[in-house]
Each structure stands twice: as structure tokens, then as C-alpha cells.
Biopython code that builds the backbone (N, CA, C, O; Angstrom):
import numpy as np
from Bio.PDB.StructureBuilder import StructureBuilder

atoms = [
    (1, "UNK", "N", (2.567, -25.407, -60.226)),
    (1, "UNK", "CA", (3.439, -25.227, -59.257)),
    (1, "UNK", "C", (4.583, -24.058, -59.749)),
    (1, "UNK", "O", (5.358, -24.189, -60.696)),
    (2, "UNK", "N", (4.480, -22.956, -58.901)),
    (2, "UNK", "CA", (5.670, -22.065, -59.223)),
    (2, "UNK", "C", (7.108, -22.299, -59.456)),
    (2, "UNK", "O", (7.605, -23.355, -59.066)),
    (3, "UNK", "N", (7.675, -21.590, -59.935)),
    (3, "UNK", "CA", (9.111, -21.789, -60.276)),
    (3, "UNK", "C", (9.928, -21.322, -59.111)),
    (3, "UNK", "O", (9.856, -20.142, -58.769)),
    (4, "UNK", "N", (10.712, -22.180, -58.472)),
    (4, "UNK", "CA", (11.536, -21.750, -57.173)),
    (4, "UNK", "C", (12.965, -21.793, -57.370)),
    (4, "UNK", "O", (13.533, -22.860, -57.600)),
    (5, "UNK", "N", (13.526, -20.785, -57.301)),
    (5, "UNK", "CA", (15.112, -20.827, -57.392)),
    (5, "UNK", "C", (15.680, -20.386, -55.918)),
    (5, "UNK", "O", (15.200, -19.435, -55.300)),
    (6, "UNK", "N", (16.568, -21.050, -55.515)),
    (6, "UNK", "CA", (17.202, -21.008, -54.241)),
    (6, "UNK", "C", (18.642, -20.756, -54.260)),
    (6, "UNK", "O", (19.444, -21.542, -54.763)),
    (7, "UNK", "N", (18.919, -19.788, -53.774)),
    (7, "UNK", "CA", (20.569, -19.496, -53.541)),
    (7, "UNK", "C", (21.128, -19.656, -52.141)),
    (7, "UNK", "O", (20.681, -19.090, -51.143)),
    (8, "UNK", "N", (22.138, -20.479, -52.177)),
    (8, "UNK", "CA", (22.449, -21.348, -50.712)),
    (8, "UNK", "C", (23.935, -21.509, -50.648)),
    (8, "UNK", "O", (24.636, -21.005, -51.525)),
    (9, "UNK", "N", (24.402, -22.120, -49.751)),
    (9, "UNK", "CA", (25.706, -22.554, -49.487)),
    (9, "UNK", "C", (25.582, -23.776, -48.782)),
    (9, "UNK", "O", (24.681, -23.912, -47.955)),
    (10, "UNK", "N", (26.611, -24.921, -49.090)),
    (10, "UNK", "CA", (26.572, -26.007, -48.532)),
    (10, "UNK", "C", (26.600, -26.128, -47.030)),
    (10, "UNK", "O", (26.260, -27.191, -46.511)),
    (11, "UNK", "N", (26.962, -25.167, -46.351)),
    (11, "UNK", "CA", (27.088, -25.501, -44.732)),
    (11, "UNK", "C", (25.935, -24.532, -44.194)),
    (11, "UNK", "O", (25.817, -24.506, -42.969)),
    (12, "UNK", "N", (25.173, -23.826, -44.856)),
    (12, "UNK", "CA", (23.922, -23.176, -44.281)),
    (12, "UNK", "C", (22.982, -23.960, -43.796)),
    (12, "UNK", "O", (22.289, -24.661, -44.533)),
    (13, "UNK", "N", (22.845, -23.926, -42.417)),
    (13, "UNK", "CA", (21.582, -24.604, -41.736)),
    (13, "UNK", "C", (20.151, -24.482, -42.347)),
    (13, "UNK", "O", (19.427, -25.439, -42.620)),
    (14, "UNK", "N", (19.848, -23.143, -42.522)),
    (14, "UNK", "CA", (18.484, -22.626, -42.821)),
    (14, "UNK", "C", (18.157, -23.148, -44.342)),
    (14, "UNK", "O", (17.050, -23.527, -44.724)),
    (15, "UNK", "N", (19.405, -23.086, -45.163)),
    (15, "UNK", "CA", (19.270, -23.531, -46.656)),
    (15, "UNK", "C", (18.827, -25.124, -46.593)),
    (15, "UNK", "O", (17.888, -25.562, -47.258)),
    (16, "UNK", "N", (19.512, -25.812, -45.832)),
    (16, "UNK", "CA", (19.048, -27.306, -45.447)),
    (16, "UNK", "C", (17.425, -27.457, -45.146)),
    (16, "UNK", "O", (16.637, -28.171, -45.767)),
    (17, "UNK", "N", (17.207, -26.786, -44.275)),
    (17, "UNK", "CA", (15.960, -26.692, -44.096)),
    (17, "UNK", "C", (14.851, -26.453, -44.925)),
    (17, "UNK", "O", (13.880, -27.208, -44.944)),
    (18, "UNK", "N", (14.967, -25.241, -45.744)),
    (18, "UNK", "CA", (14.180, -25.052, -46.823)),
    (18, "UNK", "C", (14.375, -26.014, -47.927)),
    (18, "UNK", "O", (13.362, -26.232, -48.592)),
    (19, "UNK", "N", (15.471, -26.649, -48.274)),
    (19, "UNK", "CA", (15.273, -27.609, -49.282)),
    (19, "UNK", "C", (14.693, -28.890, -48.774)),
    (19, "UNK", "O", (14.028, -29.558, -49.565)),
    (20, "UNK", "N", (14.879, -29.348, -47.448)),
    (20, "UNK", "CA", (14.040, -30.444, -47.076)),
    (20, "UNK", "C", (12.561, -30.256, -46.837)),
    (20, "UNK", "O", (11.785, -31.208, -46.760)),
    (21, "UNK", "N", (12.212, -29.030, -46.725)),
    (21, "UNK", "CA", (10.655, -28.518, -46.672)),
    (21, "UNK", "C", (9.980, -28.745, -48.248)),
    (21, "UNK", "O", (8.906, -29.287, -48.509)),
    (22, "UNK", "N", (10.977, -28.146, -49.204)),
    (22, "UNK", "CA", (10.514, -28.308, -50.503)),
    (22, "UNK", "C", (10.593, -29.661, -51.056)),
    (22, "UNK", "O", (9.825, -29.921, -51.983)),
    (23, "UNK", "N", (11.418, -30.590, -50.627)),
    (23, "UNK", "CA", (11.679, -32.184, -50.892)),
    (23, "UNK", "C", (9.965, -32.538, -50.565)),
    (23, "UNK", "O", (9.109, -32.797, -51.411)),
    (24, "UNK", "N", (9.806, -32.461, -49.204)),
    (24, "UNK", "CA", (8.918, -33.012, -48.437)),
    (24, "UNK", "C", (7.545, -32.700, -49.278)),
    (24, "UNK", "O", (6.756, -33.600, -49.567)),
    (25, "UNK", "N", (7.354, -31.380, -49.623)),
    (25, "UNK", "CA", (6.227, -30.991, -50.300)),
    (25, "UNK", "C", (6.113, -31.186, -51.814)),
    (25, "UNK", "O", (5.188, -30.681, -52.452)),
    (26, "UNK", "N", (6.949, -31.833, -52.302)),
    (26, "UNK", "CA", (7.396, -32.192, -53.815)),
    (26, "UNK", "C", (7.217, -30.860, -54.258)),
    (26, "UNK", "O", (6.222, -30.731, -54.970)),
    (27, "UNK", "N", (7.971, -29.671, -54.027)),
    (27, "UNK", "CA", (8.085, -28.438, -54.736)),
    (27, "UNK", "C", (9.681, -28.651, -55.559)),
    (27, "UNK", "O", (10.741, -28.985, -55.029)),
    (28, "UNK", "N", (9.478, -28.408, -56.668)),
    (28, "UNK", "CA", (10.621, -28.590, -57.542)),
    (28, "UNK", "C", (11.297, -27.338, -57.440)),
    (28, "UNK", "O", (10.633, -26.312, -57.291)),
    (29, "UNK", "N", (12.769, -27.298, -57.515)),
    (29, "UNK", "CA", (13.576, -26.001, -57.346)),
    (29, "UNK", "C", (14.806, -26.158, -58.023)),
    (29, "UNK", "O", (15.335, -27.255, -58.202)),
    (30, "UNK", "N", (15.288, -25.032, -58.417)),
    (30, "UNK", "CA", (16.682, -24.781, -59.118)),
    (30, "UNK", "C", (17.487, -24.285, -57.763)),
    (30, "UNK", "O", (16.944, -23.569, -56.922)),
    (31, "UNK", "N", (18.838, -24.748, -57.655)),
    (31, "UNK", "CA", (19.584, -24.419, -56.501)),
    (31, "UNK", "C", (21.119, -23.815, -56.942)),
    (31, "UNK", "O", (22.015, -24.512, -57.418)),
    (32, "UNK", "N", (21.186, -22.680, -56.731)),
    (32, "UNK", "CA", (22.782, -22.083, -57.001)),
    (32, "UNK", "C", (23.774, -22.121, -55.793)),
    (32, "UNK", "O", (23.461, -21.442, -54.815)),
    (33, "UNK", "N", (24.811, -22.763, -55.757)),
    (33, "UNK", "CA", (25.587, -22.726, -54.681)),
    (33, "UNK", "C", (26.587, -21.285, -54.717)),
    (33, "UNK", "O", (27.555, -21.237, -55.477)),
    (34, "UNK", "N", (26.256, -20.223, -53.877)),
    (34, "UNK", "CA", (26.885, -19.123, -53.983)),
    (34, "UNK", "C", (28.306, -19.017, -53.299)),
    (34, "UNK", "O", (29.028, -18.022, -53.228)),
    (35, "UNK", "N", (28.501, -20.140, -52.872)),
    (35, "UNK", "CA", (29.738, -20.300, -52.082)),
    (35, "UNK", "C", (30.950, -20.472, -53.140)),
    (35, "UNK", "O", (32.108, -20.089, -52.975)),
    (36, "UNK", "N", (30.376, -21.181, -54.340)),
    (36, "UNK", "CA", (31.429, -21.330, -55.202)),
    (36, "UNK", "C", (31.254, -20.892, -56.573)),
    (36, "UNK", "O", (32.212, -20.987, -57.340)),
    (37, "UNK", "N", (29.921, -20.331, -57.055)),
    (37, "UNK", "CA", (29.485, -19.651, -58.352)),
    (37, "UNK", "C", (29.349, -18.230, -58.031)),
    (37, "UNK", "O", (28.374, -17.751, -57.451)),
    (38, "UNK", "N", (30.364, -17.584, -58.433)),
    (38, "UNK", "CA", (30.680, -15.763, -58.261)),
    (38, "UNK", "C", (29.599, -15.338, -58.925)),
    (38, "UNK", "O", (28.856, -14.551, -58.339)),
    (39, "UNK", "N", (29.310, -15.717, -60.140)),
    (39, "UNK", "CA", (28.251, -15.119, -60.814)),
    (39, "UNK", "C", (26.736, -15.039, -60.194)),
    (39, "UNK", "O", (26.022, -14.037, -60.144)),
    (40, "UNK", "N", (26.469, -16.226, -59.783)),
    (40, "UNK", "CA", (25.180, -16.320, -59.185)),
    (40, "UNK", "C", (25.283, -15.894, -57.901)),
    (40, "UNK", "O", (24.178, -15.751, -57.378)),
    (41, "UNK", "N", (26.406, -15.586, -57.053)),
    (41, "UNK", "CA", (26.484, -14.879, -55.846)),
    (41, "UNK", "C", (26.000, -13.293, -56.052)),
    (41, "UNK", "O", (25.141, -12.718, -55.384)),
    (42, "UNK", "N", (26.776, -12.745, -57.146)),
    (42, "UNK", "CA", (26.402, -11.255, -57.587)),
    (42, "UNK", "C", (24.862, -11.367, -58.112)),
    (42, "UNK", "O", (24.113, -10.414, -57.895)),
    (43, "UNK", "N", (24.442, -12.370, -58.711)),
    (43, "UNK", "CA", (22.887, -12.321, -59.286)),
    (43, "UNK", "C", (21.875, -12.115, -57.925)),
    (43, "UNK", "O", (20.948, -11.315, -57.795)),
    (44, "UNK", "N", (22.345, -13.038, -57.046)),
    (44, "UNK", "CA", (21.512, -12.977, -55.698)),
    (44, "UNK", "C", (21.563, -11.761, -55.028)),
    (44, "UNK", "O", (20.537, -11.311, -54.517)),
    (45, "UNK", "N", (22.699, -11.127, -54.959)),
    (45, "UNK", "CA", (22.985, -9.679, -54.336)),
    (45, "UNK", "C", (22.235, -8.582, -55.046)),
    (45, "UNK", "O", (21.657, -7.657, -54.477)),
    (46, "UNK", "N", (22.306, -8.789, -56.434)),
    (46, "UNK", "CA", (21.581, -7.652, -57.146)),
    (46, "UNK", "C", (20.155, -7.838, -56.780)),
    (46, "UNK", "O", (19.479, -6.831, -56.570)),
    (47, "UNK", "N", (19.604, -9.069, -56.678)),
    (47, "UNK", "CA", (18.211, -9.372, -56.609)),
    (47, "UNK", "C", (17.674, -9.065, -55.248)),
    (47, "UNK", "O", (16.526, -8.646, -55.097)),
    (48, "UNK", "N", (18.412, -9.250, -54.361)),
    (48, "UNK", "CA", (18.046, -9.047, -52.976)),
    (48, "UNK", "C", (18.418, -8.173, -52.092)),
    (48, "UNK", "O", (17.793, -7.870, -51.076)),
    (49, "UNK", "N", (19.571, -7.692, -52.496)),
    (49, "UNK", "CA", (20.375, -6.601, -51.521)),
    (49, "UNK", "C", (20.954, -7.199, -50.389)),
    (49, "UNK", "O", (21.408, -6.514, -49.473)),
    (50, "UNK", "N", (20.975, -8.612, -50.384)),
    (50, "UNK", "CA", (21.577, -9.340, -49.102)),
    (50, "UNK", "C", (22.804, -10.289, -49.606)),
    (50, "UNK", "O", (22.899, -10.691, -50.766)),
    (51, "UNK", "N", (23.636, -10.558, -48.670)),
    (51, "UNK", "CA", (24.735, -11.485, -48.804)),
    (51, "UNK", "C", (24.442, -12.601, -48.141)),
    (51, "UNK", "O", (25.186, -13.551, -48.387)),
    (52, "UNK", "N", (23.318, -12.828, -47.137)),
    (52, "UNK", "CA", (23.033, -13.962, -46.341)),
    (52, "UNK", "C", (22.177, -14.869, -47.138)),
    (52, "UNK", "O", (21.472, -14.446, -48.054)),
    (53, "UNK", "N", (22.237, -16.138, -46.787)),
    (53, "UNK", "CA", (21.639, -17.022, -47.420)),
    (53, "UNK", "C", (20.751, -17.699, -46.344)),
    (53, "UNK", "O", (21.064, -17.507, -45.169)),
    (54, "UNK", "N", (19.466, -18.622, -46.684)),
    (54, "UNK", "CA", (19.052, -18.688, -48.149)),
    (54, "UNK", "C", (18.216, -17.490, -48.612)),
    (54, "UNK", "O", (17.464, -16.857, -47.870)),
    (55, "UNK", "N", (18.446, -17.213, -50.058)),
    (55, "UNK", "CA", (17.692, -16.306, -50.677)),
    (55, "UNK", "C", (16.779, -17.184, -51.770)),
    (55, "UNK", "O", (17.361, -17.976, -52.512)),
    (56, "UNK", "N", (15.517, -17.038, -51.834)),
    (56, "UNK", "CA", (14.692, -17.778, -52.711)),
    (56, "UNK", "C", (13.991, -16.747, -53.893)),
    (56, "UNK", "O", (13.532, -15.652, -53.566)),
    (57, "UNK", "N", (13.977, -17.083, -54.853)),
    (57, "UNK", "CA", (13.234, -16.169, -56.060)),
    (57, "UNK", "C", (12.040, -17.220, -56.456)),
    (57, "UNK", "O", (12.278, -18.327, -56.938)),
    (58, "UNK", "N", (10.894, -16.788, -56.220)),
    (58, "UNK", "CA", (9.727, -17.396, -56.659)),
    (58, "UNK", "C", (9.152, -16.630, -57.702)),
    (58, "UNK", "O", (8.377, -15.737, -57.359)),
    (59, "UNK", "N", (9.368, -16.796, -58.869)),
    (59, "UNK", "CA", (8.717, -16.087, -59.972)),
    (59, "UNK", "C", (8.741, -14.497, -59.595)),
    (59, "UNK", "O", (7.775, -13.766, -59.814)),
    (60, "UNK", "N", (9.892, -14.076, -59.035)),
    (60, "UNK", "CA", (10.128, -12.743, -59.090)),
    (60, "UNK", "C", (9.820, -12.277, -57.545)),
    (60, "UNK", "O", (10.135, -11.131, -57.224)),
    (61, "UNK", "N", (9.277, -13.053, -56.691)),
    (61, "UNK", "CA", (9.052, -12.603, -55.157)),
    (61, "UNK", "C", (10.163, -13.209, -54.388)),
    (61, "UNK", "O", (10.279, -14.432, -54.307)),
    (62, "UNK", "N", (10.984, -12.383, -53.820)),
    (62, "UNK", "CA", (12.267, -12.515, -53.223)),
    (62, "UNK", "C", (12.020, -12.948, -51.659)),
    (62, "UNK", "O", (11.505, -12.137, -50.890)),
    (63, "UNK", "N", (12.384, -14.187, -51.241)),
    (63, "UNK", "CA", (12.289, -14.121, -49.800)),
    (63, "UNK", "C", (13.684, -14.470, -49.228)),
    (63, "UNK", "O", (14.345, -15.411, -49.669)),
    (64, "UNK", "N", (14.103, -13.657, -48.211)),
    (64, "UNK", "CA", (15.410, -13.901, -47.518)),
    (64, "UNK", "C", (15.140, -14.666, -46.235)),
    (64, "UNK", "O", (14.252, -14.342, -45.445)),
    (65, "UNK", "N", (15.902, -15.632, -46.083)),
    (65, "UNK", "CA", (15.691, -16.576, -44.815)),
    (65, "UNK", "C", (14.593, -17.463, -45.125)),
    (65, "UNK", "O", (14.004, -17.455, -46.206)),
    (66, "UNK", "N", (14.309, -18.286, -44.079)),
    (66, "UNK", "CA", (13.189, -19.333, -44.168)),
    (66, "UNK", "C", (12.139, -19.164, -43.167)),
    (66, "UNK", "O", (12.310, -19.500, -41.995)),
    (67, "UNK", "N", (10.926, -18.587, -43.659)),
    (67, "UNK", "CA", (9.722, -18.449, -42.955)),
    (67, "UNK", "C", (8.647, -19.330, -43.506)),
    (67, "UNK", "O", (7.852, -18.969, -44.374)),
    (68, "UNK", "N", (8.677, -20.563, -42.920)),
    (68, "UNK", "CA", (7.794, -21.613, -43.324)),
    (68, "UNK", "C", (6.396, -21.037, -43.766)),
    (68, "UNK", "O", (5.978, -21.317, -44.889)),
    (69, "UNK", "N", (5.708, -20.290, -42.970)),
    (69, "UNK", "CA", (4.507, -19.858, -43.381)),
    (69, "UNK", "C", (4.569, -18.792, -44.626)),
    (69, "UNK", "O", (3.655, -18.895, -45.444)),
    (70, "UNK", "N", (5.485, -17.852, -44.834)),
    (70, "UNK", "CA", (5.381, -17.007, -45.874)),
    (70, "UNK", "C", (5.915, -17.848, -47.088)),
    (70, "UNK", "O", (5.394, -17.625, -48.181)),
    (71, "UNK", "N", (6.671, -18.571, -47.021)),
    (71, "UNK", "CA", (7.130, -19.670, -48.027)),
    (71, "UNK", "C", (5.804, -20.513, -48.677)),
    (71, "UNK", "O", (5.606, -20.724, -49.874)),
    (72, "UNK", "N", (5.161, -20.831, -47.810)),
    (72, "UNK", "CA", (4.003, -21.839, -48.337)),
    (72, "UNK", "C", (3.252, -20.864, -49.004)),
    (72, "UNK", "O", (3.083, -21.058, -50.208)),
    (73, "UNK", "N", (2.709, -19.755, -48.452)),
    (73, "UNK", "CA", (1.897, -18.722, -48.917)),
    (73, "UNK", "C", (2.357, -18.482, -50.522)),
    (73, "UNK", "O", (1.621, -18.670, -51.491)),
    (74, "UNK", "N", (3.477, -18.114, -50.556)),
    (74, "UNK", "CA", (4.128, -17.607, -51.815)),
    (74, "UNK", "C", (4.006, -18.550, -52.729)),
    (74, "UNK", "O", (3.651, -18.212, -53.858)),
    (75, "UNK", "N", (4.296, -20.039, -52.410)),
    (75, "UNK", "CA", (4.338, -21.285, -53.480)),
    (75, "UNK", "C", (2.984, -21.682, -53.766)),
    (75, "UNK", "O", (2.654, -22.377, -54.727)),
    (76, "UNK", "N", (2.085, -21.127, -52.740)),
    (76, "UNK", "CA", (0.708, -21.556, -53.058)),
    (76, "UNK", "C", (0.437, -23.117, -52.283)),
    (76, "UNK", "O", (-0.426, -23.816, -52.814)),
    (77, "UNK", "N", (0.905, -23.483, -51.473)),
    (77, "UNK", "CA", (0.454, -24.620, -50.571)),
    (77, "UNK", "C", (-0.210, -24.542, -49.365)),
    (77, "UNK", "O", (-0.490, -25.526, -48.680)),
    (78, "UNK", "N", (-0.536, -23.098, -49.016)),
    (78, "UNK", "CA", (-1.392, -22.874, -47.888)),
    (78, "UNK", "C", (-2.431, -21.745, -48.327)),
    (78, "UNK", "O", (-3.292, -21.358, -47.536)),
]
sb = StructureBuilder()
sb.init_structure("model")
sb.init_model(0)
sb.init_chain("A")
sb.init_seg("    ")
for serial, (resi, resn, name, xyz) in enumerate(atoms, 1):
    if name == "N":
        sb.init_residue(resn, " ", resi, " ")
    sb.init_atom(name, np.array(xyz, "f"), 0.0, 1.0, " ", f" {name:<3s}", serial, name[0])
structure = sb.get_structure()
């Protein structure tokens, strides 16, 4: 299984959707709350060029937002 890192905030609806999706598909992930962790927020912006969440880093492939088909393809479950 590929290594997944998600940059999110506690109130982000799409962040919750992608985390629920990963849990339902037994995809382990590391989560960083960029609302409270300024270092990880900077890291997310440096990687993606975006300030919006969710941002996922899947072994160097950056996905901004949650597109179920794209995500599934990148992690290798479709």
C-alpha cells in the first residue's frame, strides 16, 4: 500500500470525506492539522502551491481536493 499523507483542518467537509473513504478502504494515512500546525501548513503550501485543504501527498504525487476516482487510481485500488 502506498504511503498517504493528508493535510487537513478539523472543520473541512472534504477532508472528512477523504478520511472516511480511506478508513472504509483500509488505507493507512498520516494526518497533519494545518489549522494548528504552522510548520505543516508551510510544508503543504510548499508542496502544492495551495492554501486550501485537503491536500494529499501520495509518495510525491500531490492531489488537491478529493476526487474519488483520481485518489483510487493513485493509491492503486482501481
